NUMARKOL-921379 format. One record per residue: x, y, z of N, C-alpha, C in turn. Coordinates in steps of 0.02 Angstrom, whole numbers, plus 50000, padded with zeros to 5 digits. Layout:
N
X, Y, Z, X, Y, Z, X, Y, Z $
...
END
This chain:
378
46193, 61564, 58412, 46170, 61501, 58383, 46181, 61501, 58307 $
46163, 61558, 58276, 46172, 61563, 58203, 46246, 61559, 58186 $
46288, 61594, 58228, 46360, 61593, 58216, 46388, 61521, 58220 $
46362, 61482, 58270, 46385, 61413, 58279, 46364, 61370, 58220 $
46303, 61379, 58195, 46279, 61341, 58137, 46321, 61358, 58075 $
46337, 61423, 58069, 46378, 61444, 58011, 46446, 61410, 58013 $
46476, 61406, 58074, 46541, 61373, 58081, 46536, 61299, 58064 $
46483, 61266, 58088, 46474, 61194, 58072, 46465, 61183, 57998 $
46427, 61230, 57966, 46416, 61224, 57894, 46482, 61230, 57857 $
46525, 61276, 57878, 46590, 61286, 57845, 46634, 61224, 57852 $
46633, 61195, 57914, 46672, 61134, 57925, 46647, 61078, 57880 $
46580, 61072, 57874, 46551, 61020, 57832, 46570, 61029, 57759 $
46571, 61091, 57735, 46589, 61105, 57665, 46661, 61085, 57653 $
46707, 61103, 57700, 46777, 61084, 57692, 46785, 61008, 57693 $
46748, 60974, 57740, 46751, 60901, 57743, 46729, 60869, 57679 $
46673, 60893, 57651, 46648, 60865, 57588, 46697, 60877, 57531 $
46729, 60934, 57532, 46779, 60949, 57479, 46837, 60900, 57484 $
46859, 60887, 57547, 46914, 60840, 57556, 46895, 60771, 57534 $
46833, 60750, 57550, 46809, 60684, 57529, 46809, 60681, 57453 $
46786, 60733, 57421, 46784, 60734, 57348, 46853, 60730, 57319 $
46902, 60767, 57350, 46970, 60764, 57326, 46999, 60694, 57334 $
46986, 60664, 57392, 47011, 60596, 57404, 46983, 60548, 57353 $
46919, 60557, 57336, 46888, 60512, 57287, 46921, 60519, 57220 $
46936, 60581, 57200, 46969, 60592, 57136, 47038, 60560, 57135 $
47075, 60571, 57191, 47142, 60541, 57194, 47139, 60466, 57191 $
47090, 60436, 57223, 47083, 60363, 57221, 47071, 60339, 57151 $
47030, 60375, 57113, 47017, 60354, 57044, 47079, 60363, 57000 $
47122, 60411, 57018, 47181, 60423, 56978, 47238, 60375, 56994 $
47235, 60341, 57051, 47287, 60294, 57069, 47284, 60233, 57023 $
47340, 60197, 57020, 47344, 60141, 56973, 47298, 60084, 56994 $
47290, 60074, 57059, 47251, 60016, 57081, 47230, 60025, 57154 $
47167, 60015, 57168, 47143, 60013, 57237, 47114, 59944, 57249 $
47146, 59903, 57292, 47122, 59834, 57301, 47050, 59832, 57325 $
47011, 59787, 57295, 46943, 59777, 57317, 46942, 59735, 57380 $
46893, 59743, 57423, 46889, 59701, 57482, 46884, 59627, 57462 $
46918, 59585, 57499, 46917, 59513, 57484, 46853, 59482, 57514 $
46798, 59492, 57478, 46733, 59467, 57502, 46725, 59393, 57489 $
46771, 59364, 57451, 46766, 59292, 57435, 46828, 59256, 57459 $
46837, 59254, 57525, 46896, 59222, 57553, 46899, 59148, 57537 $
46841, 59119, 57518, 46840, 59048, 57500, 46875, 59035, 57434 $
46892, 59087, 57397, 46927, 59079, 57333, 46999, 59059, 57343 $
47028, 59072, 57402, 47099, 59059, 57413, 47109, 59017, 57476 $
47166, 58983, 57478, 47187, 58946, 57537, 47259, 58965, 57551 $
47279, 58963, 57614, 47347, 58985, 57628, 47380, 58943, 57683 $
47446, 58950, 57685, 47487, 58915, 57735, 47530, 58967, 57770 $
47531, 58965, 57837, 47571, 59010, 57877, 47637, 58976, 57895 $
47692, 59012, 57886, 47758, 58985, 57903, 47781, 59020, 57967 $
47796, 58983, 58019, 47814, 59012, 58083, 47883, 59045, 58080 $
47897, 59092, 58125, 47964, 59123, 58127, 48019, 59071, 58133 $
48009, 59019, 58173, 48060, 58967, 58180, 48071, 58931, 58114 $
48017, 58918, 58077, 48024, 58885, 58012, 48058, 58930, 57962 $
48045, 58995, 57966, 48079, 59042, 57921, 48154, 59043, 57934 $
48174, 59045, 57997, 48245, 59045, 58014, 48278, 58980, 57993 $
48242, 58924, 58001, 48269, 58860, 57981, 48279, 58857, 57905 $
48233, 58887, 57868, 48239, 58888, 57795, 48299, 58928, 57773 $
48309, 58987, 57804, 48366, 59028, 57786, 48432, 58993, 57803 $
48433, 58957, 57860, 48494, 58921, 57879, 48507, 58862, 57832 $
48454, 58830, 57810, 48461, 58771, 57767, 48488, 58790, 57698 $
48462, 58847, 57670, 48478, 58864, 57601, 48543, 58904, 57597 $
48598, 58869, 57607, 48665, 58898, 57597, 48678, 58907, 57523 $
48733, 58941, 57506, 48751, 58948, 57436, 48759, 58880, 57403 $
48788, 58832, 57439, 48798, 58765, 57411, 48732, 58730, 57399 $
48685, 58738, 57446, 48619, 58706, 57438, 48581, 58736, 57380 $
48585, 58803, 57372, 48552, 58835, 57316, 48580, 58811, 57249 $
48646, 58802, 57247, 48678, 58781, 57184, 48662, 58708, 57168 $
48648, 58667, 57219, 48638, 58596, 57208, 48566, 58577, 57194 $
48519, 58622, 57206, 48448, 58605, 57199, 48430, 58587, 57127 $
48382, 58543, 57119, 48359, 58522, 57054, 48291, 58554, 57039 $
48272, 58557, 56975, 48210, 58592, 56957, 48147, 58554, 56979 $
48095, 58592, 56991, 48030, 58562, 57004, 48008, 58523, 56943 $
47976, 58466, 56953, 47949, 58429, 56897, 47889, 58466, 56869 $
47903, 58514, 56825, 47851, 58555, 56796, 47799, 58512, 56761 $
47736, 58529, 56769, 47683, 58491, 56734, 47696, 58491, 56658 $
47689, 58433, 56629, 47701, 58428, 56556, 47655, 58374, 56528 $
47646, 58378, 56463, 47609, 58328, 56426, 47647, 58311, 56363 $
47635, 58253, 56336, 47665, 58237, 56272, 47629, 58276, 56217 $
47667, 58301, 56167, 47637, 58336, 56112, 47601, 58287, 56066 $
47566, 58310, 56013, 47561, 58381, 55995, 47513, 58420, 56040 $
47522, 58485, 56040, 47481, 58529, 56082, 47419, 58550, 56045 $
47363, 58518, 56061, 47301, 58534, 56027, 47269, 58596, 56059 $
47254, 58645, 56017, 47222, 58706, 56040, 47147, 58693, 56049 $
47121, 58714, 56106, 47050, 58707, 56120, 47014, 58768, 56094 $
46978, 58760, 56039, 46943, 58816, 56008, 46873, 58826, 56036 $
46853, 58784, 56083, 46787, 58790, 56113, 46781, 58856, 56150 $
46728, 58892, 56138, 46716, 58955, 56173, 46660, 58943, 56224 $
46677, 58949, 56287, 46629, 58939, 56341, 46621, 59005, 56379 $
46572, 59046, 56359, 46565, 59112, 56389, 46559, 59110, 56465 $
46527, 59059, 56493, 46519, 59057, 56565, 46584, 59045, 56602 $
46635, 59020, 56566, 46700, 59008, 56596, 46750, 59064, 56583 $
46735, 59108, 56536, 46779, 59163, 56519, 46767, 59221, 56566 $
46820, 59249, 56593, 46815, 59304, 56640, 46816, 59369, 56601 $
46762, 59406, 56606, 46756, 59470, 56571, 46753, 59525, 56625 $
46802, 59568, 56626, 46803, 59622, 56674, 46846, 59678, 56648 $
46842, 59736, 56679, 46883, 59793, 56656, 46957, 59779, 56668 $
47000, 59798, 56622, 47072, 59788, 56632, 47095, 59826, 56694 $
47142, 59797, 56730, 47170, 59829, 56789, 47245, 59820, 56790 $
47279, 59862, 56829, 47351, 59856, 56834, 47378, 59887, 56898 $
47437, 59866, 56917, 47476, 59896, 56971, 47543, 59914, 56941 $
47566, 59975, 56953, 47628, 60000, 56923, 47689, 59966, 56955 $
47743, 59959, 56917, 47805, 59934, 56946, 47837, 59986, 56992 $
47886, 59965, 57031, 47918, 60012, 57077, 47993, 59999, 57085 $
48028, 60051, 57105, 48101, 60048, 57113, 48120, 60023, 57183 $
48180, 59998, 57188, 48209, 59981, 57253, 48224, 60046, 57290 $
48243, 60040, 57354, 48263, 60098, 57393, 48327, 60128, 57362 $
48336, 60194, 57368, 48394, 60226, 57337, 48461, 60197, 57358 $
48467, 60173, 57420, 48531, 60147, 57444, 48533, 60071, 57445 $
48485, 60039, 57410, 48480, 59966, 57414, 48544, 59931, 57390 $
48572, 59953, 57335, 48632, 59921, 57309, 48691, 59930, 57356 $
48698, 59989, 57385, 48753, 60001, 57432, 48747, 59955, 57493 $
48686, 59950, 57520, 48675, 59906, 57577, 48689, 59834, 57559 $
48664, 59812, 57501, 48673, 59743, 57480, 48746, 59727, 57467 $
48782, 59773, 57436, 48853, 59761, 57422, 48892, 59753, 57487 $
48875, 59793, 57537, 48910, 59788, 57602, 48890, 59724, 57638 $
48827, 59703, 57631, 48803, 59643, 57667, 48826, 59578, 57634 $
48832, 59578, 57567, 48849, 59516, 57531, 48908, 59527, 57484 $
48966, 59546, 57511, 49024, 59562, 57468, 49047, 59503, 57425 $
49045, 59442, 57453, 49068, 59384, 57414, 49023, 59372, 57353 $
48958, 59382, 57362, 48912, 59371, 57306, 48921, 59424, 57252 $
48933, 59486, 57273, 48944, 59538, 57222, 49011, 59526, 57187 $
49061, 59500, 57223, 49125, 59486, 57192, 49119, 59430, 57140 $
49072, 59385, 57151, 49063, 59329, 57104, 49030, 59350, 57039 $
49002, 59411, 57037, 48966, 59433, 56978, 49015, 59459, 56925 $
49059, 59415, 56903, 49105, 59434, 56850, 49068, 59431, 56783 $
49085, 59477, 56740, 49050, 59484, 56676, 49070, 59428, 56629 $
49021, 59387, 56608, 49034, 59333, 56560, 49000, 59346, 56494 $
48974, 59406, 56484, 48941, 59421, 56421, 48871, 59391, 56417 $
48841, 59394, 56358, 48775, 59367, 56347, 48778, 59313, 56294 $
48726, 59273, 56293, 48721, 59219, 56245, 48654, 59222, 56211 $
48653, 59220, 56145, 48590, 59223, 56108, 48575, 59155, 56078 $
48511, 59139, 56078, 48487, 59075, 56050, 48427, 59091, 56008 $
48421, 59060, 55950, 48364, 59067, 55905, 48368, 59133, 55866 $
48324, 59139, 55817, 48322, 59197, 55773, 48274, 59250, 55800 $
48286, 59312, 55780, 48244, 59367, 55803, 48182, 59372, 55760 $
48130, 59336, 55779, 48069, 59332, 55740, 48009, 59346, 55784 $
47954, 59365, 55752, 47891, 59373, 55787, 47842, 59323, 55759 $
47790, 59308, 55798, 47741, 59262, 55773, 47696, 59237, 55827 $
47671, 59176, 55820, 47626, 59148, 55869, 47657, 59083, 55895 $
47625, 59027, 55884, 47649, 58964, 55912, 47717, 58945, 55886 $
47764, 58929, 55932, 47830, 58903, 55918, 47874, 58951, 55879 $
47859, 59015, 55881, 47902, 59066, 55850, 47922, 59114, 55905 $
47988, 59124, 55916, 48010, 59162, 55973, 48083, 59184, 55966 $
48104, 59227, 56010, 48174, 59243, 56020, 48193, 59219, 56090 $
48250, 59186, 56097, 48270, 59161, 56162, 48343, 59176, 56176 $
48360, 59196, 56237, 48429, 59211, 56254, 48438, 59208, 56330 $
48501, 59200, 56352, 48519, 59202, 56422, 48547, 59271, 56439 $
48526, 59298, 56495, 48552, 59363, 56519, 48611, 59348, 56565 $
48668, 59334, 56535, 48727, 59315, 56574, 48769, 59374, 56596 $
48756, 59432, 56568, 48794, 59491, 56586, 48780, 59510, 56658 $
48832, 59516, 56699, 48822, 59528, 56770, 48791, 59596, 56784 $
48806, 59646, 56743, 48776, 59712, 56753, 48701, 59710, 56738 $
48682, 59675, 56684, 48611, 59670, 56667, 48572, 59633, 56721 $
48603, 59584, 56753, 48569, 59545, 56804, 48545, 59588, 56862 $
48583, 59641, 56877, 48565, 59684, 56933, 48521, 59743, 56912 $
48507, 59749, 56848, 48467, 59805, 56823, 48394, 59784, 56818 $
48350, 59834, 56812, 48279, 59820, 56800, 48271, 59797, 56728 $
48225, 59751, 56714, 48180, 59717, 56761, 48208, 59651, 56789 $
48271, 59635, 56770, 48298, 59569, 56788, 48305, 59560, 56863 $
48319, 59614, 56900, 48329, 59607, 56972, 48264, 59587, 57008 $
48208, 59596, 56975, 48144, 59576, 57006, 48133, 59501, 57004 $
48170, 59466, 56961, 48158, 59395, 56949, 48212, 59354, 56985 $
48194, 59296, 57010, 48243, 59255, 57045, 48223, 59182, 57049 $
48262, 59144, 57087, 48248, 59073, 57096, 48211, 59063, 57161 $
48160, 59021, 57159, 48122, 58999, 57217, 48145, 58928, 57234 $
48171, 58919, 57294, 48195, 58853, 57316, 48152, 58829, 57374 $
48139, 58764, 57377, 48093, 58738, 57427, 48103, 58663, 57435 $
48069, 58635, 57485, 48075, 58564, 57501, 48010, 58528, 57484 $
48018, 58469, 57455, 47961, 58425, 57440, 47972, 58359, 57477 $
47923, 58315, 57480, 47933, 58250, 57512, 47989, 58210, 57480 $
48007, 58226, 57418, 48059, 58189, 57382, 48128, 58222, 57385 $
48133, 58282, 57417, 48197, 58316, 57420, 48189, 58391, 57413 $
48232, 58422, 57374, 48228, 58494, 57362, 48213, 58508, 57289 $
48183, 58566, 57277, 48164, 58584, 57208, 48173, 58659, 57198 $
48172, 58678, 57134, 48181, 58747, 57115, 48130, 58767, 57063 $
48101, 58826, 57072, 48058, 58858, 57022, 48084, 58929, 57010 $
48046, 58969, 56974, 48062, 59039, 56964, 48006, 59081, 56994 $
48022, 59143, 57009, 47972, 59188, 57037, 47992, 59260, 57026 $
47949, 59307, 57047, 47964, 59377, 57038, 47937, 59417, 57097 $
47970, 59472, 57111, 47949, 59518, 57164, 47893, 59562, 57138 $
47837, 59565, 57174, 47784, 59612, 57158, 47770, 59654, 57220 $
47723, 59699, 57217, 47711, 59746, 57271, 47690, 59711, 57335 $
47699, 59746, 57391, 47680, 59718, 57456, 47729, 59668, 57483 $
47792, 59669, 57458, 47843, 59618, 57478, 47817, 59548, 57466 $
47785, 59540, 57408, 47756, 59476, 57388, 47795, 59447, 57330 $
47804, 59381, 57330, 47835, 59346, 57275, 47781, 59309, 57236 $
47783, 59317, 57171, 47734, 59286, 57125, 47766, 59225, 57093 $
47729, 59169, 57091, 47755, 59108, 57060, 47696, 59066, 57037 $
47709, 59002, 57020, 47656, 58956, 57000, 47630, 58918, 57062 $
47566, 58902, 57062, 47537, 58864, 57118, 47570, 58796, 57127 $
47591, 58765, 57070, 47619, 58698, 57077, 47688, 58698, 57110 $
47716, 58758, 57122, 47779, 58764, 57160, 47765, 58772, 57235 $
47701, 58778, 57253, 47682, 58787, 57322, 47640, 58729, 57349 $
47595, 58703, 57307, 47548, 58652, 57330, 47541, 58597, 57279 $
47546, 58535, 57302, 47539, 58475, 57261, 47466, 58454, 57260 $
47431, 58471, 57205, 47360, 58455, 57200, 47347, 58381, 57194 $
47392, 58345, 57161, 47382, 58274, 57150, 47382, 58236, 57216 $
47427, 58256, 57262, 47431, 58221, 57327, 47405, 58262, 57385 $
47375, 58320, 57369, 47344, 58363, 57420, 47390, 58379, 57478 $
47446, 58414, 57463, 47493, 58432, 57516, 47532, 58495, 57495 $
47548, 58535, 57546, 47591, 58593, 57536, 47664, 58571, 57534 $
47704, 58606, 57497, 47776, 58599, 57504, 47798, 58644, 57562 $
47863, 58653, 57572, 47886, 58691, 57630, 47955, 58721, 57617 $
47979, 58760, 57667, 48049, 58782, 57666, 48064, 58830, 57608 $
48015, 58871, 57588, 48024, 58915, 57530, 48071, 58973, 57545 $
48118, 58985, 57500, 48157, 59047, 57501, 48162, 59073, 57430 $
48165, 59139, 57424, 48169, 59172, 57359, 48235, 59210, 57355 $
48272, 59199, 57300, 48336, 59230, 57289, 48333, 59273, 57226 $
48317, 59338, 57232, 48312, 59380, 57173, 48380, 59393, 57141 $
48380, 59400, 57075, 48441, 59415, 57036, 48494, 59361, 57045 $
48473, 59300, 57058, 48521, 59245, 57065, 48561, 59238, 57000 $
48626, 59225, 57008, 48669, 59217, 56949, 48728, 59173, 56966 $
48728, 59111, 56940, 48784, 59066, 56944, 48812, 59060, 57015 $
48767, 59050, 57064, 48788, 59041, 57133, 48789, 59104, 57174 $
48784, 59162, 57143, 48785, 59225, 57179, 48715, 59249, 57196 $
48706, 59275, 57257, 48642, 59303, 57279, 48655, 59374, 57301 $
48659, 59422, 57254, 48681, 59490, 57270, 48635, 59527, 57317 $
48572, 59507, 57322, 48525, 59541, 57367, 48502, 59495, 57424 $
48539, 59441, 57435, 48521, 59395, 57488, 48463, 59350, 57471 $
48439, 59316, 57521, 48384, 59268, 57513, 48329, 59284, 57563 $
48266, 59277, 57542, 48208, 59296, 57581, 48165, 59234, 57594 $
48147, 59223, 57656, 48104, 59166, 57673, 48031, 59185, 57670 $
47989, 59139, 57648, 47917, 59152, 57644, 47887, 59153, 57715 $
47839, 59198, 57726, 47803, 59201, 57790, 47733, 59172, 57785 $
47700, 59181, 57727, 47636, 59150, 57712, 47632, 59139, 57637 $
47597, 59087, 57616, 47588, 59073, 57545, 47514, 59060, 57531 $
47491, 59080, 57472, 47421, 59072, 57452, 47417, 59039, 57383 $
47369, 58995, 57375, 47349, 58969, 57310, 47274, 58973, 57306 $
47247, 58963, 57246, 47175, 58964, 57237, 47143, 58899, 57262 $
47085, 58906, 57292, 47048, 58846, 57313, 47034, 58801, 57252 $
47023, 58833, 57195, 47011, 58794, 57133, 47071, 58750, 57117 $
47132, 58773, 57133, 47192, 58732, 57122, 47193, 58672, 57170 $
47177, 58684, 57232, 47176, 58631, 57282, 47124, 58578, 57265 $
47068, 58599, 57237, 47013, 58553, 57223, 47022, 58512, 57160 $
47075, 58526, 57122, 47088, 58485, 57062, 47110, 58416, 57083 $
47096, 58367, 57041, 47120, 58300, 57054, 47134, 58264, 56988 $
47171, 58210, 56992, 47190, 58174, 56931, 47256, 58199, 56905 $
47267, 58193, 56840, 47329, 58213, 56808, 47323, 58282, 56778 $
47379, 58319, 56782, 47382, 58387, 56756, 47363, 58388, 56681 $
47321, 58436, 56663, 47303, 58448, 56593, 47307, 58523, 56581 $
47350, 58543, 56536, 47364, 58614, 56525, 47301, 58654, 56514 $
47256, 58630, 56471, 47198, 58670, 56451, 47149, 58682, 56508 $
47149, 58640, 56560, 47101, 58648, 56614, 47133, 58665, 56681 $
47197, 58648, 56691, 47230, 58662, 56754, 47266, 58729, 56754 $
47295, 58749, 56698, 47336, 58810, 56695, 47299, 58873, 56719 $
47233, 58881, 56707, 47200, 58943, 56730, 47205, 58955, 56805 $
47217, 58901, 56843, 47219, 58907, 56916, 47290, 58902, 56944 $
47339, 58896, 56901, 47408, 58882, 56922, 47446, 58947, 56937 $
47422, 58983, 56987, 47452, 59046, 57008, 47457, 59045, 57084 $
47513, 59069, 57111, 47521, 59072, 57183, 47562, 59131, 57204 $
47556, 59152, 57267, 47594, 59208, 57294, 47617, 59192, 57365 $
47671, 59222, 57386, 47696, 59217, 57455, 47719, 59285, 57479 $
47702, 59303, 57540, 47733, 59360, 57572, 47802, 59338, 57596 $
47850, 59385, 57590, 47919, 59367, 57607, 47944, 59408, 57665 $
47985, 59377, 57708, 48017, 59412, 57763, 48077, 59451, 57740 $
48120, 59470, 57786, 48180, 59509, 57768, 48239, 59463, 57754 $
48289, 59490, 57719, 48351, 59453, 57710, 48395, 59460, 57772 $
48454, 59432, 57771, 48497, 59431, 57830, 48523, 59500, 57849 $
48517, 59549, 57804, 48538, 59617, 57821, 48478, 59660, 57842 $
48419, 59630, 57848, 48361, 59666, 57872, 48321, 59703, 57819 $
48338, 59694, 57755, 48302, 59727, 57701, 48239, 59687, 57684 $
48186, 59722, 57667, 48127, 59689, 57639, 48141, 59676, 57565 $
48099, 59634, 57535, 48107, 59617, 57464, 48100, 59679, 57421 $
48048, 59719, 57433, 48037, 59778, 57391, 48091, 59831, 57403 $
48116, 59837, 57463, 48171, 59883, 57478, 48232, 59864, 57436 $
48247, 59799, 57433, 48308, 59776, 57401, 48305, 59779, 57325 $
48249, 59759, 57295, 48247, 59753, 57222, 48190, 59791, 57189 $
48143, 59820, 57228, 48084, 59850, 57197, 48033, 59797, 57180 $
47990, 59812, 57131, 47939, 59763, 57114, 47914, 59771, 57043 $
47896, 59715, 57013, 47866, 59713, 56947, 47792, 59731, 56953 $
47767, 59768, 56904, 47696, 59782, 56902, 47658, 59720, 56881 $
47592, 59725, 56879, 47552, 59669, 56855, 47489, 59696, 56822 $
47461, 59657, 56777, 47400, 59675, 56741, 47353, 59615, 56739 $
47289, 59628, 56730, 47241, 59573, 56725, 47182, 59595, 56682 $
47146, 59546, 56655, 47088, 59556, 56611, 47108, 59588, 56544 $
47169, 59574, 56521, 47190, 59598, 56455, 47181, 59541, 56404 $
47190, 59557, 56341, 47176, 59510, 56287, 47224, 59451, 56287 $
47205, 59398, 56252, 47247, 59339, 56246, 47311, 59354, 56206 $
47303, 59396, 56155, 47359, 59407, 56108, 47397, 59469, 56129 $
47458, 59458, 56153, 47502, 59512, 56175, 47574, 59493, 56159 $
47619, 59541, 56164, 47690, 59525, 56155, 47722, 59519, 56224 $
47748, 59460, 56239, 47775, 59445, 56305, 47850, 59431, 56304 $
47881, 59444, 56361, 47946, 59417, 56378, 47937, 59373, 56440 $
47954, 59309, 56434, 47950, 59263, 56491, 48019, 59256, 56520 $
48025, 59263, 56586, 48090, 59261, 56620, 48091, 59206, 56673 $
48148, 59171, 56678, 48154, 59119, 56728, 48220, 59082, 56721 $
48229, 59031, 56762, 48292, 58995, 56768, 48284, 58922, 56747 $
48292, 58907, 56683, 48280, 58838, 56659, 48337, 58790, 56674 $
48319, 58727, 56683, 48367, 58672, 56687, 48363, 58628, 56624 $
48304, 58626, 56593, 48293, 58583, 56535, 48258, 58622, 56479 $
48263, 58595, 56419, 48227, 58625, 56363, 48161, 58589, 56352 $
48123, 58609, 56301, 48057, 58580, 56290, 48060, 58510, 56261 $
48120, 58486, 56243, 48128, 58415, 56227, 48146, 58375, 56289 $
48146, 58408, 56347, 48161, 58379, 56413, 48233, 58357, 56419 $
48278, 58391, 56383, 48349, 58376, 56388, 48383, 58427, 56433 $
48430, 58404, 56474, 48468, 58448, 56519, 48509, 58496, 56477 $
48508, 58560, 56496, 48544, 58611, 56457, 48611, 58627, 56491 $
48656, 58658, 56454, 48720, 58681, 56481, 48707, 58735, 56533 $
48745, 58735, 56587, 48737, 58784, 56642, 48666, 58783, 56670 $
48639, 58723, 56679, 48570, 58716, 56702, 48557, 58754, 56766 $
48506, 58797, 56765, 48483, 58833, 56823, 48527, 58890, 56847 $
48581, 58904, 56811, 48629, 58954, 56835, 48612, 59026, 56814 $
48580, 59033, 56757, 48570, 59100, 56729, 48498, 59113, 56710 $
48480, 59177, 56712, 48414, 59199, 56691, 48406, 59190, 56616 $
48350, 59160, 56595, 48336, 59151, 56525, 48273, 59189, 56506 $
48273, 59217, 56445, 48217, 59258, 56422, 48192, 59233, 56355 $
48127, 59222, 56348, 48096, 59209, 56284, 48050, 59268, 56267 $
48053, 59290, 56205, 48010, 59345, 56182, 47968, 59320, 56124 $
47902, 59329, 56128, 47858, 59303, 56075, 47789, 59337, 56081 $
47752, 59330, 56027, 47682, 59349, 56027, 47641, 59290, 56052 $
47596, 59302, 56098, 47556, 59248, 56127, 47498, 59229, 56082 $
47465, 59174, 56101, 47405, 59152, 56065, 47357, 59121, 56116 $
47294, 59114, 56096, 47245, 59083, 56140, 47249, 59008, 56133 $
47267, 58974, 56188, 47272, 58901, 56189, 47205, 58869, 56208 $
47173, 58898, 56259, 47109, 58872, 56284, 47077, 58927, 56325 $
47018, 58914, 56352, 46984, 58964, 56394, 47029, 58983, 56452 $
47046, 59047, 56456, 47089, 59076, 56508, 47160, 59049, 56508 $
47183, 59022, 56451, 47251, 58996, 56445, 47284, 59026, 56384 $
47343, 59056, 56394, 47384, 59081, 56339, 47441, 59033, 56325 $
47465, 59034, 56263, 47528, 59001, 56246, 47574, 59052, 56215 $
47639, 59039, 56217, 47688, 59081, 56181, 47749, 59038, 56166 $
47785, 59057, 56114, 47843, 59019, 56094, 47900, 59022, 56145 $
47931, 58965, 56159, 47989, 58962, 56203, 48017, 58891, 56199 $
48083, 58884, 56206, 48113, 58817, 56200, 48141, 58793, 56267 $
48124, 58825, 56322, 48149, 58806, 56387, 48091, 58783, 56432 $
48105, 58738, 56480, 48051, 58710, 56520, 48068, 58708, 56594 $
48082, 58649, 56621, 48087, 58638, 56693, 48136, 58687, 56726 $
48114, 58716, 56780, 48152, 58769, 56814, 48122, 58837, 56802 $
48090, 58847, 56743, 48058, 58911, 56728, 47987, 58915, 56756 $
47963, 58861, 56788, 47898, 58862, 56820, 47890, 58924, 56862 $
47835, 58960, 56855, 47822, 59018, 56897, 47853, 59082, 56873 $
47897, 59078, 56823, 47927, 59139, 56796, 47874, 59183, 56763 $
47881, 59249, 56769, 47829, 59294, 56744, 47827, 59300, 56669 $
47766, 59305, 56641, 47756, 59327, 56573, 47746, 59402, 56577 $
47795, 59440, 56551, 47797, 59512, 56561, 47782, 59550, 56497 $
47740, 59601, 56502, 47731, 59649, 56448, 47767, 59713, 56467 $
47791, 59750, 56417, 47825, 59812, 56430, 47897, 59803, 56452 $
47928, 59747, 56431, 47998, 59733, 56449, 48044, 59784, 56417 $
48089, 59813, 56458, 48139, 59861, 56432, 48198, 59861, 56479 $
48255, 59831, 56459, 48313, 59828, 56503, 48335, 59897, 56527 $
48352, 59901, 56591, 48376, 59960, 56627, 48321, 60010, 56644 $
48259, 59997, 56624, 48204, 60044, 56636, 48156, 60013, 56688 $
48131, 60055, 56733, 48084, 60032, 56783, 48015, 60027, 56752 $
48005, 59974, 56713, 47942, 59963, 56679, 47932, 59889, 56670 $
47869, 59868, 56662, 47854, 59798, 56651, 47801, 59773, 56698 $
47754, 59733, 56670, 47697, 59707, 56708, 47691, 59632, 56696 $
47682, 59593, 56748, 47668, 59522, 56742, 47595, 59512, 56724 $
47583, 59469, 56675, 47514, 59452, 56656, 47510, 59376, 56645 $
47538, 59339, 56691, 47539, 59266, 56688, 47604, 59239, 56716 $
47605, 59175, 56733, 47666, 59141, 56754, 47669, 59074, 56718 $
47729, 59052, 56703, 47741, 58989, 56666, 47711, 58932, 56706 $
47664, 58896, 56674, 47630, 58841, 56708, 47653, 58772, 56683 $
47654, 58761, 56617, 47671, 58694, 56592, 47689, 58696, 56519 $
47707, 58637, 56492, 47728, 58632, 56422, 47711, 58563, 56394 $
47709, 58560, 56328, 47703, 58496, 56293, 47773, 58475, 56272 $
47794, 58414, 56290, 47860, 58390, 56272, 47866, 58386, 56197 $
47920, 58415, 56171, 47932, 58415, 56099, 47900, 58472, 56061 $
47867, 58518, 56097, 47836, 58576, 56065, 47866, 58639, 56096 $
47892, 58683, 56055, 47927, 58743, 56081, 47878, 58798, 56100 $
47837, 58783, 56150, 47790, 58831, 56179, 47790, 58824, 56254 $
47768, 58877, 56288, 47751, 58873, 56359, 47678, 58896, 56366 $
47648, 58879, 56422, 47576, 58894, 56433, 47566, 58923, 56502 $
47517, 58969, 56506, 47507, 59006, 56567, 47435, 59030, 56573 $
47413, 59042, 56634, 47348, 59073, 56645, 47348, 59144, 56619 $
47291, 59165, 56593, 47279, 59236, 56581, 47259, 59266, 56648 $
47297, 59315, 56673, 47279, 59345, 56737, 47210, 59378, 56730 $
47167, 59366, 56781, 47100, 59393, 56778, 47072, 59402, 56849 $
47009, 59421, 56853, 46976, 59434, 56917, 46969, 59371, 56960 $
46979, 59311, 56931, 46970, 59250, 56969, 47035, 59217, 56991 $
47093, 59245, 56972, 47155, 59215, 56995, 47200, 59266, 57031 $
47232, 59311, 56994, 47280, 59356, 57027, 47245, 59404, 57074 $
47184, 59425, 57059, 47151, 59475, 57102, 47134, 59448, 57172 $
47100, 59390, 57179, 47089, 59365, 57247, 47153, 59346, 57284 $
47203, 59323, 57248, 47267, 59307, 57280, 47299, 59370, 57310 $
47300, 59424, 57271, 47331, 59485, 57295, 47287, 59520, 57347 $
47222, 59513, 57342, 47179, 59540, 57395, 47195, 59506, 57461 $
47210, 59441, 57459, 47225, 59404, 57520, 47295, 59420, 57546 $
47343, 59425, 57500, 47413, 59434, 57521, 47432, 59507, 57531 $
47392, 59553, 57506, 47407, 59624, 57514, 47456, 59652, 57463 $
47457, 59622, 57404, 47501, 59648, 57352, 47464, 59696, 57305 $
END
């Protein structure tokens, strides 16, 4: 009996040691998702397998090239900054993050074999720079197009792509990015029309899109989530009050060669509960500038704005940029470094004031990106 008790005691000691080790490892990991105890914070739409296949069949190369930009929420300038401090509306929590990740080691080889025509179309056309290399706050930025075909397939650019979908009025295009869990991050207004209370449909995501080429194929959405707070909004879009809720995510299926999104391109990290003032690179595919004029090569190439952000309103950041429609949903990234597997999304392009060279976005926090990712598994 004593020998049996001694054996049980030893097993218990080993078990407790393992539990302790597991606890330490959990604390050392970048992020452990909290249970989604507030499912009422989010709403979602399920896309059937038949609808996914129909979306992939619909979005041919020609259809992707012909799509027009989503009518991004906008207001006439000037952009008045809301200096009101409302502590009960400000989200205060510990900063959190999820690390970025690489694609599978053979992802490029598989993609090149699966989509040879798209890879052949990636002829090098160089890069184009716009604006001066300056730092600052409102309306001060660096802007350029990443037209180099090699850069388009490198990190972090390969994580970003065009989101194409159907609305009651036709087809539209936004921008999005690959994050963990085979999830695509974008703006809520690219998924759900709050003004008319309806979901859009037929979503596909084309990472590393470049002038008609889809080097990693196209991925159809399987489920999409937006915040209940976004659905409950009514009236006309107002940047200072709507942007905090303008975040959405979709889980994505496989491309035509059977690759998952994360297998093909990896994923951008994300951060939340960080300060308003940070240095960001915003990435996306614009069709128009902030004067609402159509630009040359509209929607064909990835565009990047780099600037120091500023506090626009409670839970809303602004940053300098001269591009608008089409960049909806594009990530505001910190830690941008070409060719390096680094970078975290801390917001997505929500809206702009016409005639003002700024973009506006939610500050990622415990009330937007966290419940969305708890629901979607990112």
